[in-house]
N, C-alpha and C positions, 0 to 999 in steps of 0.2 A: 694841227690839232691844238686847241687851247687847253691850258691847265685850269681846272675848276678851282676857284678860290676856296680856301679851307679855313674853317673856324676851329680853334683848339678845343680839346675835350672839356676843359674846365669851363671856358666861356660858353660852350654849347650846352652842357648839362645844366649849369647854374642859370644860364640865360633863359632856357626853356621854362624852368621852374619859376623864376622871378618875373618874367615878362608875359608868358602865356600867349594869348591870341596874337599880338604883334611881333612875336619872336622872329619868325621867318622874314617878315617885312622889314624889321629893323636890320637884320643881317644883309638883306638885299640892298638896303640903303647904305649900310656900312661899306660893303664891297663894291658899290655902284655896279651891281651885276644882278641879273635875274636868277642866277644860279650860284650855289655854294655847296660845300659838303662839310660834314662834321662827323665826329665820333661821339656817341653816347654809350653808356655801359651796355654792352651786348649787341650794338648795332653800328654799322658804318652807313651813313645816310646822305643822300643827295636831296637837297631842297631847292625847289624852283617855283616861280610864280609869274603871273601875267597871262594875258589872253592866249598867246601862242603856246605857252607852257601848258595851259589847260587843254588846248586842242590836242597837244601831243600826249598828255597824260591819259586822256580818254580814248586813245587809239588802241583798239584791242589787238592790233598786230604788234604793238610795242610793249604793252603792260598786261599783267594778270593780277588778280586780287588774291588768289590763293597764297597764303603765307604772309599777307600784308597786314591783316588785322591781328594785333597782339592778343595773346590769350587773356590778359586781364580785361580787355574790352569785350572779347567774346563771352566771357563768363559773367559780365554784368550788362552791357548795353545791347549787343546784337544777338547773342546766343551762339553756341558753338556750331560751326559748319553751316551757318545760315546762308541765305542768298548773297550776302555781302562778300562771301568767300568763293563764289562760283564764277566760272568764266565760260566764254564761247557758247556752244549750244546748250550746255547744262544751265547756264545763267539765263539764256533766252527762254528756255522751256519753263523754268521756275518763275521767271518774271511775268510770263504770260498769265500765270495764275493770278498774280496781283492785279495786272492790268484788266483782267476780265471783271474784276470787282469794282473798278474805278470808272464806271460809266457815268455820263452826265446825270442820268436819273438817280443813280445810287448816291452820287455826291449831293444832289439836291435833297434826297431823303435824309442824309446825315445832317444837313443844315437845318431841316425841319425839326429834327430831334434836338439839336443844340439849342434852337430857339425855344422849344418846349421846356428844356431844362433851365434855361435862363429865366423864363417867365415864372417857373416854380421857385427858383432861387430868390428872385427879387421879393416875393411874398414873405420870405423869411428875413431877408436883409433889412426890409423896412421896419422890422420890429426889434432890431438890435443896433447898438450904437455904431459899430464899425465892423468892417470885414477886411480880410487880406485877399486881394484879387488873385494873386498867384495860386494860393491854395484853393480858393473857390473855383477858379477856372479849370484847374486840374480835375477837380471832382466833377464838375459839369461835363467836361469832355469825356471822362471815364464813363459816366452814366450813359451819355449819348452814344459813344462808340460801342459799348457793350450791347446796347439795344440794337444798334445798326448791324453789328456782326452776328447777331443771333445768340450771343452768350447770355444764358440765364443768370442774372445777378440781381440781388436785392440792392436797394440804395446803400445799405451798409457794406455789402460785398464790393460794390463799385467804388465806394470811398476808400476801402482798404486797398483795392487794386490801384487806385490813383496814387496813393502813398507809395505803393511798391514800384509803380512805373517811375515816379519821381526819383526814388532812390536808385533805380537802375540807370537813369540818365545822369543823375548827379555823381555817380561813381566814375564817369568818364574822366580819364587823365588823372586819377587819384590813387593814393595808397592809403593804408591804415583804415580808420573806422568807416570812412565813406565807401571805400571799396568793399569792405566787409558787409556793410548794409546792402550794397548793390548786389553782391553775390547771393546773400540770403533772400533778398526780394525776388531775384530771378528764379532761384530754386523753388520758392513757394508758388510763384506764378506758373512755372512750367508744370509743377505737379497738379495744380488746379485745372489748367487748360487740358493737360493730358487726360485727366479723368473725364472731362466733358467730351473730348474727341473719342475716347473709348466708348462712352455712352451713345454717341451718334453712330459709330460703326456697328455697335451691337444692336441698335434699334431701340435701346432703352430711352433715348432722348430723340424725339421726333421734331425736327426743326425745318425751317424754310430751306429748300434745296438751293436757293440762290444766295443764301447767307454766307458770310465769310467763314463761319464755323463749319458749315457743311462742306463748302468748297475745299477748305484746308484738310478736313478729315478725309475726303475722298480723292484728293489730288494724287496722281500717279506720276512717278518719275519717268525718265526717258526709256527705262527698261520695262515700264508697265507695272511697277511695284508701288504699293502704298508706302508713303513715308512712315517710318516708325513713329510711335506715339510722341516721343520727345521732340523729334524734328518737326512733326506736324504742329505741335504746340508752339515751338520756337517761331515758326513762320506766321502763325496766327498772332502771336505776341508782337511780331514785326509789323502788324497792322494796328494793334491796340496801343502799344507803347508810343510810337511816333505821333499818334493823334493826341495823346495826353501831353506829349512834349510841346505841342503848340501853345501850351500855357506860358512857356517862356516868351514866345513872340507876343502873346496877348498882353503880358505884363509890360514888355518894352513898348508896345503900341500905346498903352495907357500912359506910360512915362512920356512918350513923345507928345501926346495930347496935352500933358501938363507943362512940359518944357517949351512947347511951340504952340501956344494957344491960338495963334492966328489961323491954324489949320482947321480948328474945330468948326467954325461957322460954315466953311465950305462943305463939310460933310453933313452938317445939319440941314443944308439946303438940298439934300438928296442928289448931290453931284456924284454919281457912281463912278465916273471917270476919275475924279479926284481921289475918291476912296482907294481905287486901284493904285494910283500913283503913290499915295500915302503908304499903302501896304508894301509896295515894292521898295520904297525908301526905308521903311522900318527893317525889312529883311536885308537890305544892303548895308545900312548904317550900323545897326546894333550887332554885337558879337553873338554868334550862335554856333558855328562850326569853324574851328581854327584852321584845320588842314585835313587832307585826305591822303591815305597811303596806298601804294601799289608796288609790285615787284616787276623789274625789267624782264621781259619775256625773252629777248635776244639782243645781242649787241647792236647798238645803233648810234648815230651821231645827231646831235641837236645843236645848231649854231656853232658847229665845230667843237663841241664838247662831247666826250665819249660817255655813254651810258653802258655799263657792263652788265651782262646777263646775271640775274640774281640779286642786283642791287635794290635796296629799299629806297623808294623815292617818296617824298612828301610834297604835295601841291599846296601852295599857300592860298587858301580860300579867303581868309580874312584880308590879306594883303591885296589880292586881286580885286576884291570888292572895294578897296580903298586906294586903287592905283590911279595916280593923277593923269596918266596917259589915257585912261578910260573914262574917268569921272572928274568933271570940273569941281574944284574945291571939295575933294572927297571926304573931308572931315567936317563938312557943313551939312546939316540935315536940311534937305531941300526936295520935297516931293515933286516940284515942278520940273525937275530934271527928267522925269519920266513922261512928260507931256509930249506925246508923239515920238518918243525915242524908241527906236527899234532895239529890242533886247536880243543880242546874239547868243548862240548856244554856249559860248565859252568866255563871255565877259562878265556875266552876272552869276556868281557861284553860291547863292544863298543855300541851295540844296543840291549841289553838284553841277556838273556840266554835261553837255551833249543832249542826246535825245532820250527822254525817259522811257520810251517804248522799247528800245533795244539796247540802250547803254546803261551806265551806272548812275545816271541822274535819278534822284529820288522819285519814284512813281507817285508818291503822295503829295507832290508839290501843289497840285491844284486843290487838294483838300485843305492844305495849309492856307492858301490864298482865300478860298471861299469861307473857311472858318474864321479867319481874321476879319473878313468883311462882315460876317454875322455878328461878331463881338463889337466891332466898331460902330455898326448901325445901332446896336443896343446901347452902347455907351454915349453916343452923340445924339440919338433921336428918341430913345425910349425911357431913359432915366436921368434924373438929376442927382448929383453927389458932390461932396466936398472932399478935398484932399488936405488932411491935416499936416502939420509939421512932422517930418520924419526923415530918415536917412535914405535918400533915393540914389545914392552913389552906388557904383558897382566896380568891381575889380577886374581888369583885363588879365590879371595873373591867374585868376581862378577859372577853371574850365570844367563844366559850364559856369556861366556867371549870371547874376540876377541883381536887381536893386536890393540892397541889404534888407529893407523893410518888407519886401514882397509886394509893395504898393498897397498901402492902407487907404481905404475909402470910408467916409463917414456919411451918415444921413442919406443913404441910398433910397430914393423914392421914385416910383414910376411917374412919368410926365402925364 
């Protein structure tokens, strides 16, 4: 049995704060090992990364999610006791609710709504000198997903919801004011959606029976019971919030167009295959999710290292997406790497690993890809714009991160 390399508590705690996304990857390089352990206040943690580590991490016989999502994240990002904390049959049963909504026709319907909101937005943008793409895309996505989900919301309510969803995501990995704003935003959103679900159940609000609002309101657990109002609201928010979070990817995609201008003509020529390659490279290259946590279900060995029952384990998602054994020149932005490259379930971890139908990979991944395609077609084929001088740098120490300016665009005009 091999001894797992160990990082000392000071270097571990401070390193995570100072380094952020590449923290686990940097320690794997330091120890020349795909695995190490460390202590941080309140936790003894095993960290590992790479394709085989991901394959192991998503093995339901070895890991569970219950107890792995820290309370501060549940109280801001995911919601308490949401699907992210479920395992085995309970997880499969609840996930089936989400998958029932993510049909090809429903995803197409959402893209139609996103395009409608983009077309309305550009009529406003052409009359003002500049816009901030991150803020505008979050509001567009909020309006579209509320309409798609059957959530009755005025434009003003959808804009308020967008700001709340951004605060909830921005609270990830934070303390202090960011965390406080995220908690308040979640509380406000849970109360709003709970009232709507109550109205659906009482018959006061008559909506589309195929809508996400109706499905979440009437979902029954494995015992045949309706979810309580708060939990039903939490799961509906786990459809709305991640869709608005695509604004992070939209902003990084625009940044890539600016930094790598040779990519743009290929998308202007209606090369849909290249657009998909570009989208996958944006999702691989830019920082979105640093790591994922799980709890060891029972003792097991991995590469002659012991994983003890109850241990908290973090999978290095950012580092796996930048692993030189999987990706040639991993810190070079190159959409052509996805030309005819087969993406395996555990080598590309933009939104988790494994099978989204029955595992813990994000079920909304296809929505992310299609929504990015909608925005990129719009940016490259439908409008002209200028990018003024601004601070487009971003900090890997901040989780989540974003170009400091939010990506300012000037003189946005329809072609």
